[in-house]
C-alpha positions in Angstrom: -33.4 21.1 -26.6 -35.8 18.4 -25.4 -37.9 15.7 -26.8 -41.4 15.9 -25.3 -44.3 13.4 -25.5 -47.8 14.9 -25.4 -50.7 12.6 -24.7 -54.3 14.1 -25.5 -57.3 12.6 -27.3 -58.3 16.1 -28.3 -56.9 17.1 -31.7 -57.4 20.8 -31.3 -55.3 20.5 -27.7 -52.8 18.4 -29.5 -52.3 21.1 -32.3 -51.6 24.0 -29.6 -49.1 21.5 -27.6 -47.2 20.8 -30.9 -47.0 24.4 -32.1 -46.2 25.8 -28.9 -43.4 23.0 -28.0 -42.1 23.4 -31.5 -41.8 27.2 -31.4 -39.9 27.0 -28.2 -37.6 24.8 -29.9 -38.4 21.4 -28.6 -39.2 18.3 -30.6 -42.7 17.2 -30.1 -44.2 13.7 -30.3 -48.1 13.2 -30.2 -50.0 10.2 -28.8 -53.8 10.2 -28.3 -53.8 7.2 -25.8 -52.0 5.5 -23.1 -51.1 2.4 -25.2 -49.9 4.7 -28.1 -47.6 6.6 -25.7 -46.2 3.4 -24.4 -45.0 2.5 -27.9 -43.3 6.0 -28.0 -41.6 5.4 -24.8 -40.3 2.2 -25.8 -38.2 3.9 -28.5 -36.6 5.8 -26.0 -35.0 9.4 -26.1 -37.9 11.3 -24.3 -37.3 13.7 -21.7 -40.6 15.1 -20.5 -44.5 13.8 -20.9 -47.4 16.1 -20.9 -50.6 14.1 -20.4 -54.3 14.7 -20.2 -55.8 13.6 -17.0 -59.1 12.5 -18.9 -58.7 10.1 -21.9 -60.3 7.0 -23.1 -59.3 3.8 -21.6 -56.8 4.6 -18.8 -56.6 8.1 -16.9 -53.8 10.2 -16.5 -53.5 9.2 -13.0 -53.4 5.5 -14.1 -50.7 6.5 -16.6 -48.4 7.8 -13.8 -49.0 4.7 -11.9 -48.3 2.5 -14.8 -45.1 4.5 -15.8 -43.8 3.9 -12.2 -44.6 0.1 -12.4 -43.0 -0.2 -15.8 -39.7 1.5 -14.6 -40.0 4.7 -17.0 -38.2 7.3 -15.0 -39.6 10.4 -17.4 -41.2 13.3 -15.5 -44.7 14.3 -16.4 -47.0 17.4 -16.6 -50.6 16.8 -15.9 -53.4 18.7 -17.9 -56.4 18.9 -16.0 -59.8 20.7 -16.3 -60.1 24.3 -14.9 -62.6 23.1 -12.2 -60.8 19.8 -11.5 -58.2 21.1 -8.9 -58.4 17.8 -6.8 -57.3 15.9 -9.8 -54.3 18.2 -9.9 -53.4 17.6 -6.3 -53.9 13.7 -6.9 -51.7 14.0 -9.8 -48.9 15.7 -7.9 -49.0 13.1 -5.1 -48.9 10.3 -7.3 -45.7 11.5 -8.9 -46.5 14.3 -11.5 -43.9 17.0 -11.7 -46.4 19.7 -12.4 -50.1 20.6 -13.5 -51.6 22.8 -16.2 -55.3 23.8 -16.3 -57.3 23.8 -19.4 -57.7 25.8 -21.7 -53.8 25.7 -22.5 -52.2 29.2 -22.7 -48.9 29.0 -24.6 -47.1 31.1 -22.1 -48.1 29.1 -19.3 -47.2 26.0 -21.0 -43.7 27.2 -22.1 -43.1 28.3 -18.3 -44.1 24.9 -16.9 -42.0 22.9 -19.6 -38.7 25.1 -18.7 -39.4 24.7 -15.0 -39.9 20.9 -15.6 -36.7 20.7 -17.6 -34.9 22.5 -15.3 -35.7 20.0 -12.4 -34.7 17.3 -14.5 -31.7 18.7 -15.0 -30.8 19.4 -11.4 -32.2 15.9 -10.3 -29.8 14.1 -12.9 -26.9 16.4 -11.7 -27.4 15.5 -8.2 -27.6 11.7 -9.0 -24.0 12.1 -10.9 -22.7 13.9 -7.8 -24.2 11.2 -5.4 -22.7 8.4 -7.6 -19.4 10.2 -7.4 -19.7 10.7 -3.5 -20.6 7.1 -3.3 -17.5 6.1 -5.4 -15.1 8.4 -3.5 -16.4 6.9 0.1 -15.8 3.3 -1.7 -12.1 4.1 -2.3 -12.0 5.3 1.2 -13.8 2.0 2.5 -11.3 -0.1 4.7 -10.9 -3.7 3.8 -9.8 -6.4 5.5 -11.0 -10.1 6.7 -8.7 -10.3 9.9 -10.0 -10.5 13.2 -7.8 -7.5 13.9 -9.3 -5.3 11.5 -12.8 -6.2 12.4 -11.9 -5.3 16.1 -10.5 -2.0 14.9 -13.8 -1.3 13.0 -15.8 -2.3 15.9 -13.8 0.3 18.0 -14.0 2.8 15.3 -18.0 2.5 15.3 -18.4 2.8 18.9 -15.8 5.7 19.3 -17.0 7.8 16.1 -20.2 9.2 17.8 -18.5 10.6 20.8 -16.1 13.5 21.1 -13.3 11.4 22.7 -9.9 11.7 21.3 -8.4 8.7 19.3 -4.9 7.8 19.0 -3.9 5.9 16.2 -0.7 3.9 16.4 1.0 1.8 13.9 3.7 1.7 11.4 4.1 4.1 8.4 1.8 2.8 5.6 -0.7 0.9 7.7 -3.5 3.1 6.8 -3.9 5.4 9.9 -5.3 8.0 8.0 -7.9 6.1 6.3 -9.2 4.9 9.7 -9.0 8.7 11.1 -11.5 9.5 8.2 -13.7 6.7 8.9 -13.8 8.0 12.5 -15.1 11.5 11.2 -17.5 9.8 8.4 -19.3 7.9 11.0 -19.7 10.6 13.6 -22.3 13.5 13.7 -19.4 15.7 12.4 -19.4 14.0 8.9 -20.9 17.1 7.1 -18.2 19.4 8.9 -14.8 19.9 8.1 -12.1 17.3 8.2 -8.7 19.0 8.5 -5.4 17.3 8.2 -2.0 18.7 9.9 1.2 16.8 9.1 3.2 17.7 12.0 6.2 16.2 10.7 6.0 18.0 7.3 6.0 21.6 8.7 8.8 23.8 9.1 9.8 24.1 12.6 9.1 27.8 12.9 5.7 27.5 11.4 4.1 24.7 13.3 2.4 27.2 15.9 1.0 29.3 13.0 -0.3 26.2 11.4 -2.3 24.9 14.3 -3.4 28.3 15.6 -3.0 30.9 12.8 -1.6 34.3 13.1 -2.6 38.2 12.8 -1.2 40.3 10.5 2.1 41.5 11.4 2.9 38.8 14.0 6.1 38.0 12.3 8.1 39.0 9.2 6.0 38.0 6.2 2.5 38.0 8.0 0.9 40.2 5.5 -2.5 39.3 6.6 -4.5 37.4 9.0 -4.8 33.5 8.7 -6.9 31.0 10.4 -4.8 27.8 11.7 -6.1 24.0 11.5 -8.1 24.3 14.7 -9.9 27.3 13.5 -10.7 25.8 10.3 -11.9 22.5 11.8 -14.2 24.2 14.0 -17.6 21.7 14.5 -15.3 19.2 12.7 -12.5 17.0 13.1 -8.9 17.8 13.1 -6.4 14.9 12.4 -2.6 15.6 13.7 -0.6 13.1 11.8 2.6 12.4 13.5 2.0 13.8 16.5 5.1 12.7 18.2 7.2 15.1 15.9 5.5 18.2 17.8 7.9 20.1 19.9 7.7 20.0 23.6 6.8 23.7 24.1 3.9 23.3 21.4 2.7 20.2 23.2 1.8 22.3 26.3 -0.1 24.8 24.3 -2.0 21.9 22.3 -2.8 20.4 25.8 -4.6 23.7 26.7 -6.6 24.0 23.7 -7.7 20.3 24.1 -8.6 21.3 27.8 -10.2 24.5 27.2 -11.2 24.3 23.8 -9.7 28.0 23.2 -6.6 29.5 21.8 -5.2 32.6 20.6 -3.7 33.3 17.2 0.1 33.9 16.9 0.2 37.6 17.7 -3.1 37.9 19.1 -4.7 38.8 22.4 -8.3 37.7 22.1 -9.1 33.9 23.0 -10.9 31.9 20.2 -13.7 29.3 21.2 -13.6 26.0 18.9 -15.4 22.8 19.0 -12.9 20.1 17.5 -12.6 16.7 18.0 -8.7 15.5 17.8 -7.6 12.3 16.1 -4.0 11.8 16.4 -1.6 9.5 14.7 1.9 8.2 15.4 4.5 5.6 14.2 6.2 5.5 17.2 5.2 3.9 20.7 4.1 7.1 22.2 3.7 5.5 25.9 7.6 4.9 25.6 8.1 8.4 24.2 6.3 9.8 27.5 8.1 7.4 29.7 11.7 8.8 28.2 10.5 12.4 28.6 10.4 13.1 24.8 6.7 13.6 24.8 4.5 15.0 27.5 2.9 12.6 29.6 -0.2 14.5 30.3 -0.9 15.2 26.6 -0.3 11.4 26.2 -3.1 10.5 28.7 -5.2 13.3 26.9 -4.6 12.1 23.5 -5.0 8.3 24.2 -8.5 8.4 25.6 -9.2 5.6 22.9 -5.9 4.2 21.7 -5.9 1.8 18.7 -3.1 -0.1 17.3 -3.2 -0.8 13.8 -1.0 -3.9 13.1 1.5 -4.1 10.1 0.4 -5.9 7.0 2.5 -8.7 7.8 0.6 -9.7 10.9 -2.2 -9.8 8.8 -1.6 -11.8 5.5 -5.6 -12.9 5.3 -6.2 -9.0 4.3 -3.7 -9.0 1.3 -5.9 -10.9 -1.4 -8.8 -8.4 -0.8 -6.7 -5.5 -0.7 -4.5 -6.4 -3.9 -7.7 -7.1 -5.7 -8.9 -3.7 -4.9 -5.8 -2.1 -5.9 -5.5 -4.0 -9.0 -9.2 -3.3 -10.0 -9.1 0.6 -9.2 -5.6 0.9 -11.3 -6.8 -1.1 -14.3 -10.2 1.6 -14.4 -7.7 4.3 -14.3 -5.6 3.3 -17.2 -8.5 1.6 -19.1 -7.0 -1.8 -18.8 -8.9 -5.2 -18.5 -7.7 -6.9 -15.3 -9.6 -9.9 -14.2 -7.7 -10.6 -11.0 -4.7 -12.2 -9.5 -3.7 -15.7 -9.9 -3.3 -18.2 -7.0 0.7 -18.0 -7.4 0.6 -14.1 -7.3 -1.4 -14.3 -4.1 0.8 -16.8 -2.7 3.8 -14.9 -3.4 2.2 -11.6 -2.0 1.3 -13.3 1.4 4.6 -14.9 1.8 6.6 -11.3 1.7 6.9 -9.5 5.0 5.8 -5.8 3.6 8.1 -3.6 5.6 6.4 -0.8 3.8 2.7 -2.3 4.8 -0.6 -1.4 2.6 1.3 1.5 0.9 3.7 -1.0 -0.5 1.5 -3.5 -1.6 -0.3 -0.7 -3.4 2.6 0.1 -5.3 3.6 -3.2 -6.4 0.1 -4.0 -7.6 0.1 -0.8 -9.7 3.1 -1.6 -11.1 2.0 -5.2 -11.9 -1.2 -3.7 -13.7 0.6 -1.2 -15.9 3.4 -3.8 -17.2 1.5 -7.1 -17.1 0.4 -7.9 -20.8 -2.0 -10.4 -19.6 -5.5 -10.1 -17.9 -4.4 -12.1 -14.8 -1.6 -10.8 -12.9 0.9 -13.9 -12.4 3.8 -14.1 -10.2 6.5 -12.8 -12.8 4.6 -9.7 -13.1 5.7 -8.9 -9.3 9.6 -9.1 -10.5 11.5 -6.1 -10.7 10.8 -4.5 -7.5 12.2 -4.7 -3.9 9.2 -7.0 -3.2 10.2 -9.2 -6.3 13.8 -9.5 -5.3 13.1 -10.2 -1.8 10.5 -12.9 -2.8 12.8 -14.2 -5.2 15.8 -14.4 -2.6 13.3 -15.9 -0.1 12.2 -18.7 -2.4 15.7 -19.4 -3.7 16.8 -19.7 -0.1 14.2 -22.2 0.8 14.9 -24.6 -2.0 18.7 -24.3 -1.5 20.6 -26.2 0.9 21.4 -24.4 4.0 24.9 -23.1 4.3 26.5 -21.5 7.2 28.7 -18.4 7.4 31.7 -20.5 7.5 30.5 -22.9 4.8 29.4 -25.3 7.2 26.0 -27.0 7.7 23.8 -25.1 10.3 21.9 -26.3 12.8 18.2 -27.8 12.0 15.7 -24.9 11.1 18.7 -22.6 10.3 19.1 -21.3 7.0 21.4 -18.8 4.8 20.7 -15.6 2.7 23.2 -14.6 0.2 24.1 -10.8 0.1 26.6 -8.4 -1.3 30.3 -8.2 -0.8 29.5 -5.7 1.8 28.0 -8.1 4.3 29.8 -9.3 7.3 30.7 -12.7 6.4 33.9 -13.5 4.4 31.8 -15.0 1.7 29.0 -12.8 1.8 26.2 -15.1 3.6 24.5 -14.3 6.6 23.2 -17.3 8.9 19.6 -17.1 10.2 18.4 -19.2 13.2 15.1 -19.7 12.0 12.5 -18.2 9.2 11.1 -15.6 11.9 10.6 -12.2 9.7 11.4 -10.1 12.7 14.4 -12.0 13.7 15.6 -12.0 10.3 15.0 -8.3 9.8 16.9 -7.7 13.3 20.1 -9.6 12.0 20.2 -7.7 8.6 20.1 -4.6 10.3 22.8 -5.5 12.6 24.8 -6.5 9.8 24.1 -3.5 7.7 25.1 -1.0 10.9 28.4 -3.4 11.0 29.1 -3.0 7.4 28.7 0.8 7.3 30.5 1.4 10.8 27.2 2.4 12.4 26.5 5.0 10.0 22.7 5.0 9.4 22.5 6.5 6.3 25.1 4.2 4.5 23.1 1.3 6.4 19.7 2.3 5.2 21.2 2.6 1.6 22.5 -1.2 2.0 18.9 -2.1 3.2 17.0 -0.2 0.6 14.9 1.5 3.2 14.9 5.3 4.3 16.7 6.5 7.4 13.8 7.6 9.0 12.3 3.7 8.6 15.6 2.6 9.8 15.5 4.6 12.9 11.6 3.8 13.6 12.8 0.1 13.3 15.7 0.7 15.7 13.5 2.5 18.3 10.5 0.2 17.7 8.4 -1.7 20.3 10.5 -4.6 21.7 13.8 -3.0 21.4 15.5 -1.8 24.4 17.7 1.5 25.0 21.1 0.9 23.9 20.0 -1.9 21.0 21.1 1.0 18.2 
């Protein structure tokens, strides 16, 4: 139960309070003045205060003010004379949680104490939930010191209060979903649903049902009516992830919903009105897809009311230190490990890498380093043993070594060689690079991998250590003309 401090200079009232509280299962502590009560409060552990309004020296009202000034967050019930309702009202305004009129009746006292303790419990529970929500929102906070991130955040802040559709474009792993969530959190829809639908992860035959829902008996296995993403996102935000993967026939239906804000469930005949804000993401050049006829132009124009291009991590290396520190501190907290930060050498190594997997790859590298490092400070050697560690080691070694061309001759000034496996195109397993430009090096490596794999993309992706999908995106990405494959 609770520890309750009662403050009253009348012994008879104190006896009633102590007896009633003890019989109710609480631990009563008595004081006859405000200074004596403060001494009890200094020892801590008090859950509730019951104080008389009229006492020698300071009054109960002055006691409340003193508690506030001294920082004591303990609720107080005021005892007032039967004819002193104005004192009760003044006490409530000053911060008292309740009041009881004299003479004190045990039943009334027990009820007031129970209500006050329940109020305290709910308030503490709300504070805990508020802290959890703030922590959750901080986890979703977008970090970055680069000018590119600042520009995107400014666009997000201006677009969020509107109903305009936003198209987020960028490579996989750049954090497009995080920006989409930021748009929702900064809008008037923040307290309404935020529904995510990955268009690339759904079986082809279920995409329409996932979007619009279906009626019972609409198809084999439809044993009940199911609401789709649009219906569940009503008055909120719907994130259409990887929108470029949607079939052309469904794109036409999606366009109608965006224009009319109504749809029909699969197997249904009645139109359903909704109020949904759309945010779409893609890792492709959607304008180029629309020009090539693989994506509807009218839908592209509808989705790209506010287009936002999220740059890859390699184009904003100044964001790497703050991101790495966030990932390190979060992982350390999750596993109960003390991590003070990253050494200058580790940060230099991270910033020198091209990060083909973007922020997601950085997160995984840092998580692994935190888990495996025996030190409080993450050092460069903690980053070894991953694709990042291997690539960085090769890059550092190649910059230290004397450049050697494919045929063994010294290349022109500014060129360099990278050692590869026996499947490389060069007879001695070396690939010549004309410069240290990351994009150029990536293009050369992809060309050699395709040549070594006889243009088999699956085998080439295995040689490069990336997924087939990532290889396809790089081959079809911005700056590559048709036929470069």
